C-alpha positions in Angstrom: 35.0 -178.4 31.1 35.3 -175.1 30.4 37.7 -173.9 27.6 39.9 -171.8 30.1 40.1 -175.0 32.3 41.0 -176.8 29.2 43.5 -174.8 28.1 45.3 -174.9 31.6 45.1 -178.6 31.6 46.6 -178.9 28.1 49.5 -176.6 29.3 50.1 -178.4 32.0 49.9 -182.0 30.5 52.0 -181.1 27.4 54.3 -178.7 28.1 54.6 -179.2 32.0 53.9 -175.5 32.8 51.3 -174.9 35.8 49.6 -171.6 34.5 49.7 -169.1 32.1 52.1 -166.2 32.3 50.9 -162.5 31.6 48.2 -162.3 28.7 48.8 -165.7 27.4 45.5 -167.1 28.8 43.4 -163.8 27.2 44.9 -164.6 23.8 44.2 -167.9 23.8 40.6 -167.6 24.9 40.2 -164.9 22.5 41.4 -167.4 19.2 39.4 -170.5 20.6 36.1 -168.7 20.7 37.1 -167.5 17.1 38.2 -164.1 17.2 41.3 -162.5 15.7 44.2 -161.2 17.3 47.6 -159.0 17.4 49.9 -160.0 19.8 53.2 -157.8 20.9 55.2 -159.9 23.2 58.9 -159.6 24.3 61.3 -162.3 22.8 61.1 -165.3 25.5 57.8 -163.8 26.7 55.8 -166.8 25.5 54.4 -165.9 22.0 54.2 -169.6 20.5 52.2 -171.3 23.2 49.5 -168.3 22.3 48.8 -170.1 19.2 49.9 -173.5 19.9 47.5 -174.3 22.7 44.4 -172.8 20.6 45.4 -175.1 17.6 45.2 -178.2 19.9 41.9 -177.0 21.4 40.2 -176.2 18.1 39.5 -178.5 15.3 41.7 -179.3 12.5 45.3 -178.2 12.0 46.9 -174.8 13.0 48.9 -173.1 9.9 52.0 -171.2 10.9 53.7 -168.6 8.6 56.9 -168.3 9.4 59.7 -166.7 7.7 62.9 -168.7 8.6 63.6 -172.1 8.0 65.8 -172.8 11.1 63.1 -171.5 13.3 60.5 -173.8 11.8 62.7 -177.0 12.0 63.5 -176.0 16.0 59.7 -175.4 16.5 58.7 -178.9 15.0 61.4 -180.6 16.6 60.6 -179.1 19.8 56.8 -179.8 19.5 57.6 -183.5 18.4 59.4 -183.7 22.0 56.3 -183.0 23.8 54.3 -185.1 21.6 52.4 -182.9 19.5 52.1 -183.6 15.6 53.7 -181.2 13.8 55.7 -181.0 10.6 56.8 -177.8 8.0 56.8 -177.2 4.2 59.8 -175.3 2.9 62.4 -175.1 0.8 64.6 -177.6 2.7 62.5 -180.6 1.9 62.7 -182.7 -1.3 60.0 -183.6 -3.3 59.0 -187.0 -1.7 59.0 -185.6 1.9 57.0 -182.6 0.7 54.6 -184.7 -0.9 54.2 -187.1 2.0 53.9 -183.7 4.4 50.8 -182.7 2.2 49.4 -186.0 2.5 49.6 -186.1 6.3 48.1 -183.0 6.4 45.1 -183.9 4.0 44.5 -186.7 6.1 44.3 -184.8 9.4 47.2 -186.5 10.8 48.5 -183.0 11.9 48.1 -180.6 14.7 50.1 -177.7 13.4 51.9 -176.9 10.0 54.4 -174.5 9.8 55.0 -173.0 6.5 57.1 -170.1 4.7 55.1 -167.2 3.4 56.1 -167.6 -0.3 55.1 -171.5 -0.4 51.6 -170.7 1.6 50.6 -168.2 -0.9 51.5 -170.8 -3.7 48.4 -171.9 -6.0 49.3 -175.5 -4.6 49.1 -174.7 -1.0 45.9 -172.5 -1.4 44.2 -175.4 -2.9 45.1 -177.8 0.2 44.0 -175.2 2.4 40.6 -174.9 0.2 40.1 -178.4 0.8 40.5 -178.4 4.3 38.4 -175.2 4.9 35.8 -176.8 3.2 35.9 -179.9 5.7 36.3 -177.2 8.8 39.9 -178.5 9.1 41.9 -175.4 9.7 42.1 -174.5 13.5 43.8 -171.2 13.0 46.2 -169.0 11.2 49.4 -167.8 13.0 51.7 -165.2 11.1 54.8 -165.3 13.3 57.4 -162.4 12.8 54.3 -160.0 11.9 56.7 -156.8 11.7 57.8 -158.2 8.7 55.1 -156.8 6.8 56.0 -153.1 7.3 57.6 -151.2 4.8 59.2 -149.0 7.6 60.5 -151.9 9.8 64.2 -153.6 9.7 62.8 -156.9 8.3 60.5 -156.0 5.9 59.4 -159.0 3.6 57.5 -158.5 0.6 55.9 -161.5 0.4 54.1 -161.0 3.8 52.2 -158.1 2.4 50.3 -160.8 0.4 49.0 -162.5 3.4 45.8 -160.8 3.7 44.7 -162.9 1.0 44.2 -165.5 3.9 41.4 -163.2 5.6 39.9 -162.7 2.0 39.8 -166.3 1.3 39.1 -167.8 4.2 37.1 -165.0 6.3 35.8 -167.8 9.0 39.3 -168.8 10.0 40.7 -167.0 13.3 43.9 -165.2 12.8 46.6 -164.1 15.2 49.6 -161.9 14.1 52.8 -161.9 16.3 55.8 -160.0 17.0 58.5 -159.1 19.7 58.8 -155.6 18.7 56.5 -153.1 17.1 56.4 -149.3 17.1 53.0 -147.5 16.9 53.8 -147.0 13.0 54.6 -150.6 12.5 51.7 -151.8 14.7 49.3 -149.9 12.9 50.9 -151.1 9.4 50.4 -154.7 10.8 46.7 -154.3 11.4 46.3 -152.3 7.9 48.1 -154.5 5.5 46.7 -157.9 7.1 43.4 -156.9 7.3 43.4 -156.9 11.2 41.7 -153.5 12.1 38.6 -155.3 14.1 41.4 -157.7 15.7 41.8 -157.5 19.7 45.3 -156.0 20.4 47.6 -157.4 23.1 50.5 -155.7 24.0 52.5 -157.1 27.0 55.2 -155.4 28.8 58.5 -154.7 26.4 60.8 -155.0 29.4 63.5 -157.4 29.5 64.5 -156.7 33.0 67.3 -159.6 32.8 69.2 -157.8 30.3 71.8 -155.1 31.2 72.2 -152.3 28.6 75.7 -150.7 28.3 76.9 -148.4 25.5 80.7 -147.5 25.3 82.4 -144.9 23.4 84.1 -146.5 20.4 88.2 -146.2 20.9 89.8 -149.3 20.1 86.9 -151.5 19.0 88.4 -154.6 18.8 90.2 -154.4 22.2 86.9 -153.0 23.9 85.2 -156.0 22.3 87.9 -158.5 23.6 87.9 -157.2 27.0 83.8 -157.5 27.0 84.0 -161.1 25.9 86.6 -162.0 28.6 83.6 -161.8 31.2 81.7 -164.3 28.9 84.1 -166.9 28.6 82.5 -170.2 27.5 79.2 -168.3 26.9 77.5 -168.0 23.7 76.7 -164.7 22.2 76.0 -162.7 18.9 78.2 -159.8 17.7 76.7 -157.7 15.2 78.6 -155.7 12.3 77.1 -153.4 9.5 79.4 -155.2 6.8 80.0 -158.5 5.6 83.6 -157.5 5.3 83.6 -156.5 8.9 82.1 -159.9 9.8 84.6 -161.9 8.1 87.5 -159.7 9.5 86.0 -159.6 13.0 85.4 -163.3 13.1 89.0 -164.2 11.8 90.5 -161.9 14.7 88.4 -163.2 17.4 89.6 -166.8 16.3 93.0 -165.7 16.6 92.4 -164.2 20.0 91.3 -167.7 21.0 87.6 -167.0 20.8 85.7 -169.6 18.5 83.6 -167.5 16.7 81.8 -168.0 13.3 80.8 -165.4 10.5 77.1 -165.3 9.2 75.9 -163.2 6.3 73.9 -163.0 3.0 77.3 -163.3 1.3 78.3 -166.8 2.4 77.2 -169.6 0.7 74.0 -171.0 1.7 75.3 -174.3 2.9 78.0 -172.4 5.1 75.2 -170.2 6.5 73.3 -173.2 7.5 76.2 -175.1 9.0 77.5 -172.1 11.2 73.6 -171.8 12.3 73.4 -175.3 13.3 76.5 -175.0 15.1 75.5 -172.0 17.0 72.4 -173.7 18.0 73.5 -177.1 18.9 77.2 -176.4 20.6 77.8 -174.4 23.6 79.9 -171.1 24.1 80.2 -170.2 20.4 80.1 -166.8 19.3 78.3 -165.7 16.0 79.8 -162.8 14.5 76.9 -161.5 11.8 75.2 -158.8 10.0 71.5 -158.4 10.6 70.8 -161.4 8.3 71.2 -163.5 11.6 68.8 -163.7 14.4 65.3 -163.3 13.8 63.5 -166.2 15.2 66.3 -167.9 16.8 65.0 -169.7 19.4 68.5 -170.5 21.3 67.6 -169.8 25.3 71.1 -169.3 26.3 72.5 -166.7 24.5 74.1 -164.5 27.2 75.1 -161.5 25.3 74.5 -159.6 22.3 77.5 -157.1 21.2 77.1 -154.3 18.5 80.5 -153.0 17.0 78.0 -150.8 14.8 74.9 -148.6 15.4 71.6 -150.5 14.8 69.5 -148.2 12.3 66.8 -147.6 14.8 65.5 -148.5 18.1 63.2 -151.0 17.0 66.1 -153.1 15.4 68.4 -152.4 18.5 65.6 -153.9 20.5 64.9 -157.0 18.2 68.4 -157.8 18.4 69.6 -157.5 21.9 66.4 -159.3 22.6 68.1 -162.3 21.5 69.8 -162.5 24.8 68.5 -163.9 27.6 65.5 -165.7 26.3 65.8 -167.9 29.5 65.0 -165.3 31.9 68.9 -165.6 33.2 71.0 -162.2 33.6 72.5 -161.2 30.0 74.1 -158.3 28.4 73.7 -155.8 25.4 76.8 -154.0 24.9 77.8 -151.7 22.1 80.5 -149.4 21.0 79.3 -146.2 19.1 81.2 -143.5 17.4 80.6 -140.2 15.2 81.3 -142.3 12.0 78.4 -144.4 12.5 76.2 -141.2 12.1 77.7 -140.3 8.9 77.2 -144.3 7.6 73.9 -144.2 8.3 72.9 -141.0 7.1 74.7 -142.0 3.8 72.6 -145.6 3.6 69.5 -143.5 4.1 70.1 -140.9 1.1 71.8 -143.0 -1.2 68.9 -145.9 -1.1 66.3 -146.0 -3.6 63.5 -145.3 -0.9 60.6 -142.9 -1.3 61.4 -139.7 0.2 58.5 -140.3 2.9 60.2 -143.7 3.8 63.8 -141.7 4.1 62.0 -139.2 6.5 60.9 -141.8 8.6 64.2 -143.7 8.8 66.2 -140.2 9.6 63.2 -139.9 12.4 64.2 -143.6 13.7 67.9 -143.0 13.5 67.5 -139.6 15.6 65.7 -141.7 18.1 68.7 -144.0 17.9 71.2 -141.4 18.5 69.2 -139.8 21.4 69.1 -143.0 22.9 72.9 -143.6 22.9 73.5 -139.9 23.9 71.1 -139.5 26.8 71.7 -139.2 30.4 68.4 -141.2 31.2 68.1 -144.6 32.3 68.6 -146.8 28.9 65.6 -149.1 29.9 63.3 -145.9 30.3 64.0 -144.5 27.2 63.6 -147.8 25.4 60.4 -148.5 26.8 59.1 -145.2 26.4 59.9 -145.4 22.5 57.3 -148.5 22.4 54.8 -146.3 24.6 55.4 -148.0 27.9 56.1 -146.0 31.1 59.2 -147.0 33.1 61.3 -146.1 36.1 64.6 -146.2 36.3 66.0 -149.7 36.2 69.3 -150.0 38.3 70.8 -152.4 35.6 72.2 -150.4 32.8 75.0 -148.4 32.7 73.6 -144.8 33.0 71.8 -146.3 36.6 75.1 -148.0 37.7 77.5 -145.2 36.9 75.4 -142.2 36.3 77.3 -139.7 33.7 78.1 -136.0 34.8 75.8 -133.5 33.3 77.3 -130.4 32.7 76.3 -126.8 31.0 77.7 -127.4 27.5 76.3 -124.1 26.1 79.6 -122.7 25.4 81.3 -125.8 24.3 78.4 -126.1 21.8 78.5 -122.5 20.6 82.4 -123.0 19.7 81.8 -126.1 18.0 78.8 -124.6 16.0 80.9 -121.6 15.2 83.7 -123.8 13.9 81.3 -125.4 11.6 79.7 -122.2 10.4 83.2 -120.4 9.8 84.5 -123.2 7.8 81.5 -122.9 5.1 79.8 -126.1 7.0 82.2 -128.4 4.6 84.0 -130.3 6.9 83.7 -133.1 9.6 84.5 -133.6 12.8 87.9 -134.5 12.8 88.8 -131.4 11.2 86.7 -128.9 13.5 88.4 -130.6 16.4 91.9 -129.9 15.1 90.8 -126.0 14.7 88.8 -125.9 18.2 92.2 -127.3 19.7 94.7 -125.4 17.8 96.3 -128.0 16.1 98.1 -126.3 13.0 98.0 -129.6 10.9 98.5 -129.8 7.3 95.2 -129.7 6.4 94.1 -126.6 8.5 96.8 -124.6 7.0 95.8 -125.6 3.4 92.5 -124.0 4.0 93.9 -121.1 6.1 91.7 -122.1 9.2 94.4 -121.2 11.6 93.5 -117.9 11.1 89.9 -118.1 12.4 88.5 -116.7 15.7 87.7 -120.2 16.9 91.2 -121.6 16.3 92.3 -122.8 19.6 89.6 -121.6 21.5 88.7 -125.3 22.6 92.1 -126.3 23.5 90.9 -127.0 27.4 88.9 -129.9 26.0 90.6 -133.0 25.1 89.9 -134.6 21.4 87.6 -137.4 23.3 85.7 -134.7 24.9 84.9 -132.8 21.4 84.0 -135.7 20.1 81.2 -136.3 22.7 80.2 -132.7 21.9 79.9 -133.3 18.4 77.8 -136.6 19.0 75.5 -135.0 21.3 75.0 -132.2 19.2 73.9 -134.5 16.4 71.9 -136.7 18.7 70.1 -133.3 19.8 69.7 -132.3 16.3 71.4 -129.1 16.1 74.1 -130.6 13.8 73.4 -132.7 10.8 76.0 -134.7 8.9 75.7 -134.2 5.0 76.1 -137.6 3.4 76.6 -136.3 0.1 79.8 -134.3 1.3 81.5 -137.1 3.0 80.1 -136.5 6.6 80.3 -132.5 6.3 78.5 -131.1 9.5 75.7 -128.9 9.2 73.8 -126.6 11.3 70.2 -126.9 11.7 67.7 -124.5 12.3 67.4 -125.8 15.7 71.3 -124.8 16.2 70.4 -120.9 16.1 69.2 -120.4 19.5 72.2 -122.0 21.2 74.5 -120.1 18.5 72.6 -116.5 19.9 72.8 -117.5 23.3 69.0 -117.6 23.6 69.0 -121.1 25.2 71.1 -123.0 27.1 72.3 -126.7 26.6 72.9 -129.3 29.3 75.5 -132.2 27.8 76.5 -135.4 29.5 80.1 -136.7 30.3 80.6 -140.4 31.2 82.2 -141.8 34.1 84.3 -144.6 33.2 82.3 -147.4 34.8 84.2 -150.4 37.0 85.2 -153.6 35.4 82.2 -155.5 36.4 80.0 -158.4 34.9 76.4 -159.6 35.0 76.3 -162.1 37.8 73.4 -164.9 37.9 72.6 -164.4 41.8 69.6 -165.3 43.4 68.8 -161.7 44.5 66.5 -159.6 42.6 65.4 -156.0 43.7 66.6 -153.0 42.1 69.5 -154.5 39.9 66.8 -156.4 37.8 69.3 -159.3 37.5 67.5 -161.9 39.1 68.0 -165.2 38.3 65.5 -167.7 37.4 64.9 -168.5 41.1 66.3 -172.2 41.1 68.2 -172.6 44.3 70.4 -175.4 43.4 73.9 -174.9 42.9 75.0 -174.0 39.4 78.0 -176.1 39.2 76.7 -179.0 41.4 77.9 -182.7 40.4 74.2 -183.3 39.9 73.7 -180.6 37.0 76.8 -181.2 35.1 75.5 -184.8 35.1 72.1 -183.6 33.7 74.1 -181.4 31.1 76.0 -184.1 29.9 73.0 -186.7 29.6 71.1 -183.9 27.8 74.1 -183.3 25.3 74.0 -187.2 24.4 70.4 -187.0 23.9 70.8 -184.0 21.3 73.5 -185.4 19.7 71.8 -188.9 19.3 68.5 -187.2 18.1 70.7 -184.6 16.2 68.6 -181.3 17.6 69.7 -178.8 19.8 70.1 -179.4 23.5 67.4 -176.9 24.4 64.7 -178.9 22.6 65.3 -181.8 25.3 65.2 -179.7 28.2 65.9 -176.0 29.0 68.5 -174.9 31.1 66.0 -173.7 33.4 64.2 -176.9 33.9 67.7 -179.0 34.5 68.5 -176.1 37.2 65.1 -177.0 39.0 65.7 -181.0 38.7 69.0 -180.3 40.4 67.6 -178.2 43.1 64.7 -180.2 43.9 65.9 -183.8 43.3 62.7 -185.5 42.4 62.5 -189.3 43.4 59.5 -190.4 41.7 57.6 -189.4 38.0 54.7 -187.8 40.0 57.5 -185.7 41.5 59.2 -185.1 38.3 56.1 -183.9 36.8 55.7 -181.1 38.9 58.9 -179.6 37.9 58.2 -177.0 35.2 58.8 -178.1 31.4 58.3 -181.5 32.3 55.0 -182.7 30.8 53.6 -186.3 30.1 55.3 -187.0 27.0 58.9 -186.1 28.2 58.0 -187.8 31.7 57.4 -190.7 29.7 60.2 -190.7 27.3 63.1 -189.3 29.9 61.9 -190.1 33.2 63.8 -193.1 34.2 66.8 -191.8 32.9 66.5 -188.3 34.8 65.4 -190.2 38.1 68.6 -192.9 37.6 70.9 -189.5 37.3 69.3 -188.0 40.5 69.5 -191.0 42.4 73.1 -191.7 41.4 74.0 -188.2 42.9 72.2 -188.9 45.9 
């Protein structure tokens, strides 16, 4: 039997899928044959199978480096469900469990072992690896969340930089590094720092067509968020905030409004973080309000939305965070409020950090790309994919495509705004400059005598909201810069001179108010890009409700998340095709031999009872 046929047979028998997707088969073949690989694949694209299948096909144990305890637990639980002998080693284990797992490893009783990077690099574990490699009992090394190695990245973990030791100590063991997001700079750093210069690179499409991207101008952010959540009642989602205080306050406020919300940030006690994370993973319809400390590696497939109350620091971070929605392929939403203050805060964070000047320069560039994304009149998806080097056409499923903004000649307005900043000594923020432009004789305007400036009142034809949009776009276009050391004072850049002198013109966008709609889970695909999984059974059918209740009971009995038992898509397929025998059940995607043997009778009984 060829390696390709053996891999497909293993995929069908263990995991219940008839064929590989995208480049999965090529990646599996590369590793089975002993080669190295760098895999860039979107969240929900099936990265785990790319190393799990080769680990099962090759001799010995697959060693998986993972930075998150919760992710290891879920991955191991899911593998055990399908009959794979898997375990993990991390700080959650007591000494007895740790020693027993190590003994199982040495006895060759494991197919896969998940290890935290700091434990893998310990003398104790390196000693175990030396014994296993000497007996040719290590199938491969898989480095998950490989972007953590990048100093320029948003999830930098110092211990990841030491993982090059794997290649130095064990050069004959194939390695695969995997990540769901990495721009060109981060990709190169992964290759260099992990010694993967000769590895074959696999880049899958970064497009997540089931996610609708929407950015709204910040007005009353809490009420805007509540209005957005109104379209997602009873659904799981994540709300990201920049500060711990804002996380706590937002979670408390949402609970007062009747939305079950949990806070998550590094300032909480470890036991509270773990409890909240477990509730989010194992209960339906919870909203997690969190800093970026939450989310990497979260396997929950039915997260229906990710909302940002603050601007992410880069498009890379935005893509990673929004990618936690809709892992199951079902229509989901990425929603964000955005305002001028975001720019000032991020500039201040960059300038006040202890990072070297080169890193600050890179962070400024990443922030500028994020700002340009927010203010562009082009399709959100086109800009996002272009950032990762992937060409795309307008998606029809983002706010810009659905309600195109009006583009107008903003040259004169830009000249007025730039002149106001220049004539006030470039020492003031947007709020004060807008008061001058609109002719508001405030106490502060009088204090500095700015009511006597030629620019006083020249912008009375544009309301405050309109002027805030102009200033945001001037910042995004690099014509103004927010001086973090001067409380966000707006200063002209060299790029502003041609506009100010009338040597070039500037197009600006004016957002049109969108109609109140929500992402629907229809069967239709097409330009809307909101196609469902293709399951034809009614989503509120008595059979599907019975299957969900059965799954929940199983999950509670075993102490695992419901999706570890069976994914929503698999339940939907069972409800649609109504299998009446074990062979028919085995034909359902997601039902392998082990799950059919374990749950088959119960599932078939439920189907028969709802006939």
